[in-house]
C-alpha positions as CSV (number, residue, x, y, z in Angstrom):
1,M,47.0,-8.7,29.0
2,R,49.4,-6.1,30.3
3,L,46.7,-3.6,30.8
4,I,45.2,-5.2,34.0
5,P,48.6,-5.5,35.8
6,F,49.4,-1.9,34.8
7,L,46.1,-0.6,36.3
8,A,46.5,-2.7,39.4
9,R,49.9,-1.5,40.2
10,R,50.4,0.1,43.7
11,R,53.1,2.4,44.9
12,G,53.1,0.7,48.2
13,G,53.8,-2.8,46.7
14,K,51.3,-5.2,48.2
15,G,49.7,-2.7,50.5
16,W,47.8,0.5,49.7
17,H,49.7,3.8,49.7
18,W,47.7,7.0,50.3
19,T,48.7,8.2,46.8
20,D,47.1,5.0,45.3
21,I,43.8,5.9,47.0
22,V,44.0,9.5,45.8
23,T,44.8,8.4,42.3
24,W,41.9,6.0,42.1
25,V,39.5,8.5,43.5
26,W,40.7,11.1,41.1
27,L,40.4,8.8,38.1
28,A,36.9,7.6,39.2
29,A,35.7,11.1,39.6
30,G,37.1,12.1,36.2
31,L,35.4,9.1,34.6
32,V,32.1,10.1,36.1
33,V,32.4,13.7,35.1
34,I,33.4,12.9,31.5
35,F,31.2,9.9,30.7
36,G,28.3,10.5,33.2
37,P,26.5,13.2,31.1
38,A,27.0,11.1,27.9
39,L,25.5,8.0,29.6
40,W,22.6,10.0,31.0
41,L,21.9,11.5,27.5
42,L,21.9,8.0,25.9
43,L,19.6,6.5,28.6
44,S,17.3,9.5,28.7
45,S,16.8,9.4,24.9
46,F,14.8,6.2,25.5
47,K,12.5,7.7,28.2
48,T,8.9,8.7,27.7
49,P,7.9,12.4,28.1
50,A,6.1,11.5,31.4
51,Q,9.3,10.0,32.8
52,L,11.5,12.9,31.7
53,A,9.2,15.2,33.7
54,E,9.4,13.2,36.8
55,F,11.2,14.3,40.0
56,P,13.4,12.8,41.4
57,L,15.1,11.8,38.2
58,S,15.7,8.2,37.4
59,I,18.8,7.0,35.4
60,L,17.3,4.0,33.7
61,P,14.3,4.2,31.3
62,Y,11.1,2.7,32.7
63,A,7.5,2.3,31.5
64,S,4.4,1.8,33.6
65,Q,2.8,-1.6,33.6
66,T,-0.8,-1.6,32.3
67,A,-3.8,-3.9,32.4
68,L,-6.8,-4.2,30.2
69,V,-9.8,-3.0,32.3
70,E,-13.5,-3.0,31.4
71,T,-14.8,0.5,31.9
72,K,-18.1,2.3,31.1
73,G,-16.5,3.5,27.9
74,G,-15.3,0.1,26.9
75,P,-12.0,-1.8,27.5
76,K,-9.0,0.4,28.1
77,Q,-5.3,-0.1,29.0
78,L,-4.9,1.6,32.4
79,P,-1.7,2.1,34.4
80,L,-1.2,-0.2,37.4
81,F,-0.2,1.0,40.9
82,T,0.6,-0.7,44.2
83,V,-1.9,0.9,46.6
84,D,-1.7,1.0,50.4
85,L,-5.2,0.0,51.5
86,P,-7.0,1.8,54.4
87,E,-7.6,-1.4,56.3
88,G,-3.9,-2.4,55.9
89,G,-2.0,-4.3,53.3
90,T,-1.4,-3.5,49.7
91,A,-3.2,-4.3,46.4
92,V,-2.4,-3.9,42.7
93,M,-5.0,-1.5,41.3
94,A,-5.5,0.4,38.0
95,E,-6.1,4.2,37.8
96,L,-9.4,5.2,36.2
97,N,-8.8,9.0,36.5
98,R,-7.3,11.5,38.8
99,I,-8.7,14.7,40.3
100,G,-6.1,16.8,42.2
101,I,-4.4,14.7,44.8
102,M,-7.1,12.0,44.7
103,A,-7.3,9.2,42.2
104,N,-10.1,6.7,41.4
105,M,-8.7,3.2,41.6
106,V,-10.2,-0.1,40.7
107,R,-9.0,-3.7,40.8
108,P,-8.6,-5.1,37.2
109,E,-10.7,-8.1,38.1
110,A,-13.4,-6.0,39.8
111,P,-13.8,-2.7,37.8
112,D,-17.1,-1.9,39.4
113,Q,-15.6,-1.3,42.9
114,V,-14.1,2.2,42.8
115,L,-11.7,3.3,45.6
116,K,-10.6,6.9,46.2
117,V,-6.9,6.9,47.0
118,N,-4.5,9.7,47.8
119,I,-1.7,9.8,45.3
120,D,0.8,9.6,48.1
121,A,-0.5,6.2,49.1
122,R,0.4,4.5,45.9
123,K,3.4,3.6,43.8
124,P,3.5,3.0,40.1
125,L,4.3,-0.5,38.9
126,R,7.1,-0.1,36.3
127,E,9.4,-2.2,34.3
128,M,12.5,-1.3,32.2
129,A,11.5,-0.4,28.7
130,F,13.0,1.5,25.9
131,A,10.9,4.1,24.0
132,T,12.4,3.4,20.5
133,E,9.7,5.6,18.9
134,N,11.8,8.6,20.1
135,Y,14.2,7.6,17.3
136,T,11.8,6.2,14.6
137,K,9.2,8.9,14.8
138,P,11.4,11.9,13.9
139,L,13.1,10.0,11.1
140,K,9.8,8.9,9.6
141,E,7.3,11.8,10.3
142,F,9.5,14.9,10.8
143,D,11.8,14.4,7.8
144,F,14.9,14.1,10.0
145,G,16.5,11.9,7.5
146,R,16.6,14.8,5.1
147,Y,18.1,17.1,7.8
148,L,20.7,14.4,8.5
149,W,21.7,14.2,4.8
150,N,21.9,18.0,4.5
151,S,24.3,18.1,7.5
152,V,26.4,15.2,6.0
153,F,26.7,17.0,2.6
154,V,27.6,20.4,4.2
155,T,30.1,18.8,6.5
156,V,31.9,16.6,3.9
157,A,31.9,19.3,1.2
158,A,33.1,22.0,3.6
159,T,35.8,19.8,5.1
160,L,37.2,18.7,1.7
161,I,37.4,22.3,0.5
162,T,38.8,23.5,3.8
163,L,41.6,20.9,3.6
164,I,42.5,21.8,0.0
165,T,42.4,25.6,0.3
166,N,44.1,25.8,3.7
167,S,46.9,23.4,2.7
168,M,47.5,25.4,-0.5
169,A,47.8,28.6,1.5
170,A,50.0,27.0,4.1
171,F,52.3,25.5,1.4
172,A,52.8,29.0,-0.1
173,L,53.4,30.6,3.2
174,S,55.9,28.0,4.4
175,K,57.9,27.0,1.3
176,Y,58.0,30.2,-0.8
177,E,60.1,33.2,0.0
178,F,58.4,36.5,-1.1
179,R,58.1,40.0,0.2
180,G,55.4,40.4,2.9
181,R,55.1,36.7,3.7
182,N,55.3,37.3,7.4
183,S,52.9,40.2,7.2
184,V,50.3,38.1,5.3
185,M,50.6,35.4,8.0
186,L,50.2,38.0,10.7
187,I,47.1,39.3,9.1
188,I,45.6,35.8,8.8
189,V,46.3,35.0,12.5
190,A,44.9,38.4,13.5
191,T,41.6,37.5,12.0
192,L,41.1,35.1,14.9
193,M,40.5,38.0,17.1
194,I,37.5,39.2,15.0
195,P,34.2,38.0,16.5
196,L,31.8,36.1,14.3
197,S,29.0,38.6,14.9
198,V,31.1,41.3,13.2
199,N,31.3,39.3,10.0
200,L,27.7,38.2,9.8
201,V,26.3,41.3,8.0
202,P,29.1,41.4,5.4
203,L,29.0,37.7,4.8
204,Y,25.2,37.8,4.4
205,S,25.5,40.7,1.9
206,V,28.0,38.7,-0.2
207,V,26.0,35.5,-0.1
208,S,22.8,37.4,-1.0
209,W,24.6,39.2,-3.9
210,L,25.8,35.8,-5.2
211,G,22.3,34.4,-5.0
212,L,23.2,31.7,-2.5
213,L,20.5,32.3,0.0
214,N,18.4,29.2,0.7
215,N,21.3,27.2,-0.9
216,L,23.5,24.7,0.9
217,W,26.5,26.2,-0.9
218,G,25.7,29.5,0.8
219,V,26.4,27.6,4.1
220,I,29.6,25.9,2.8
221,L,31.6,28.5,1.0
222,P,31.9,31.3,3.5
223,T,33.4,29.0,6.1
224,V,36.0,27.1,4.1
225,A,39.0,29.4,4.7
226,T,40.0,29.2,8.4
227,P,42.9,31.0,9.9
228,T,43.3,28.2,12.5
229,G,43.8,25.6,9.7
230,V,46.3,27.8,7.7
231,F,48.4,28.4,10.8
232,M,48.3,24.8,11.9
233,L,49.3,23.4,8.5
234,R,51.9,26.1,7.9
235,Q,53.6,25.3,11.2
236,Y,53.6,21.6,10.4
237,M,55.0,22.2,6.8
238,L,57.9,24.1,8.2
239,T,59.2,20.8,9.6
240,I,59.5,19.4,6.0
241,L,63.0,19.7,4.7
242,D,63.5,22.1,1.9
243,E,66.2,19.8,0.5
244,L,63.5,17.3,-0.2
245,L,61.5,19.7,-2.4
246,E,64.7,20.9,-4.1
247,A,65.5,17.3,-5.0
248,A,62.0,16.9,-6.5
249,R,62.5,20.1,-8.6
250,M,65.8,18.7,-9.9
251,D,63.9,15.7,-11.1
252,K,61.7,18.1,-13.0
253,A,58.6,17.8,-10.8
254,S,56.2,20.6,-11.1
255,E,55.1,22.7,-8.2
256,W,51.7,21.0,-8.2
257,Q,53.3,17.6,-8.2
258,I,55.5,18.6,-5.2
259,Y,52.5,19.9,-3.4
260,W,50.2,16.9,-4.2
261,R,52.7,14.0,-4.1
262,I,55.2,15.1,-1.5
263,V,53.9,17.8,0.9
264,L,50.3,16.6,1.3
265,P,51.3,12.9,2.2
266,L,53.9,14.2,4.7
267,T,51.3,16.6,6.2
268,A,48.7,13.8,6.8
269,P,48.8,14.0,10.6
270,A,48.1,17.7,10.6
271,L,45.4,17.3,7.9
272,A,43.7,14.6,10.0
273,V,43.6,17.0,13.0
274,L,42.2,19.8,10.9
275,A,39.7,17.4,9.4
276,I,38.5,16.5,12.9
277,F,38.2,20.2,13.8
278,S,36.4,21.0,10.6
279,V,33.9,18.2,11.0
280,V,33.1,19.3,14.5
281,W,32.8,23.0,13.4
282,R,30.5,22.3,10.4
283,W,28.4,19.6,12.1
284,N,27.7,21.7,15.1
285,D,27.2,25.0,13.3
286,F,23.8,26.6,14.1
287,L,23.9,30.4,13.7
288,W,25.1,30.7,10.1
289,P,22.8,28.0,8.6
290,L,19.9,29.6,10.6
291,I,20.6,32.9,8.9
292,V,21.1,31.6,5.3
293,L,18.4,28.9,5.2
294,S,14.7,29.5,5.6
295,R,13.3,26.6,3.5
296,K,12.5,23.6,5.7
297,E,13.8,21.0,3.3
298,L,17.3,22.6,3.4
299,F,17.6,22.6,7.2
300,T,20.6,21.0,8.7
301,L,20.4,18.7,11.7
302,Q,21.1,21.4,14.3
303,I,18.3,23.7,12.9
304,G,16.0,20.7,12.7
305,L,16.5,20.0,16.4
306,N,15.4,23.5,17.1
307,T,12.0,22.8,15.5
308,F,11.2,20.6,18.5
309,A,11.5,23.5,20.9
310,G,8.3,25.4,20.6
311,K,7.0,28.4,22.6
312,L,4.5,26.3,24.6
313,N,5.9,22.8,24.3
314,V,9.4,21.3,24.2
315,Q,9.6,17.7,22.9
316,W,12.6,16.7,25.0
317,Q,12.3,13.0,24.1
318,F,12.9,13.8,20.4
319,I,15.6,16.4,21.1
320,L,17.6,13.9,23.3
321,A,17.2,11.1,20.7
322,M,18.3,13.2,17.7
323,T,21.1,14.6,19.8
324,V,22.4,11.1,20.2
325,V,22.1,10.6,16.4
326,S,24.0,13.8,15.7
327,I,26.9,12.7,17.9
328,I,27.5,9.4,16.1
329,P,29.1,10.8,12.8
330,V,31.5,13.0,14.8
331,L,32.4,10.1,17.0
332,I,33.1,7.8,14.0
333,V,35.3,10.4,12.4
334,F,37.3,10.9,15.6
335,I,37.7,7.1,16.1
336,F,39.2,6.7,12.6
337,L,41.4,9.8,12.8
338,Q,42.4,9.9,16.5
339,R,45.7,8.1,15.9
340,F,46.9,11.1,13.9
341,T,45.7,13.7,16.5
342,T,48.7,13.6,18.9
343,A,51.3,13.6,16.1
344,G,49.5,16.4,14.3
345,I,49.1,18.7,17.2
346,A,52.7,18.1,18.5
347,G,54.1,18.7,15.0
348,T,52.4,22.1,14.7
349,G,54.6,23.4,17.5
350,L,57.9,22.5,15.8
351,K,59.9,24.6,13.4
């Protein structure tokens, strides 16, 4: 348990130094800024539409308490409120209906006695409750399971192809001497300055000519070659000793064996970093799938989320819940590969 003594250390020894206070305030503020929005997103995904529209906002999800009341139309579940009575005191009453700022309230045990109450003279009775239907309803009724599978397929396929193609290009540009090698690398890096909007029309024309519109491969293939990945892997492969590859050639290893059995395993940290970047890029991609796909059964998760935002109504409860679901796969990938991140990024700056 060395973590607790480390966190409890003070520069002033037993007493508090002013730098200790500044450090703790800074760390606490950073913790709130980083994890506060994520915590609010998670808790809000369990709120009802009515609670999401309330002001002031509440952090925890609540649901109104209800009671079964006999009305003229039959027994109904009505919301309960604590009402300030005109003669003084309070009472728990149920709301029959509301007209403007006045509400017709009744006692659950005496539904025939109706009392008109100003809405400012009452407070809702609520208890903590989680609206789990925000998660179950989209997955069952809105085919979000299909959207999730499409996103997983696109992300996994694009990431695997990206790692293979980019590592091959980086291997050739780092370990082979040929005329124009530096020029080719310069051109690849220069493509980073070309905005995505400039490439949309040519890419669309090529995908249309290949007959890949309304096809998930039309989303995958145009994005597999990334200049960022080629540059990152090339810089990392430059740190691999050429003598190691020459020794493999003396043992009659083919170029493919050198690439597959020697270079790729040694480049694992950089490949892990590129895999994280690729997963995030593909998983969060919205514009290109929106252009290529028009059939609903082929939508990815990000386009599927957009279906909840209509012109007249935005179903925030479903958007928040499915946003949480969409974060989970990226978070899992990062947790498994994060130990390679520091070594991979640091290694790309060495030569």
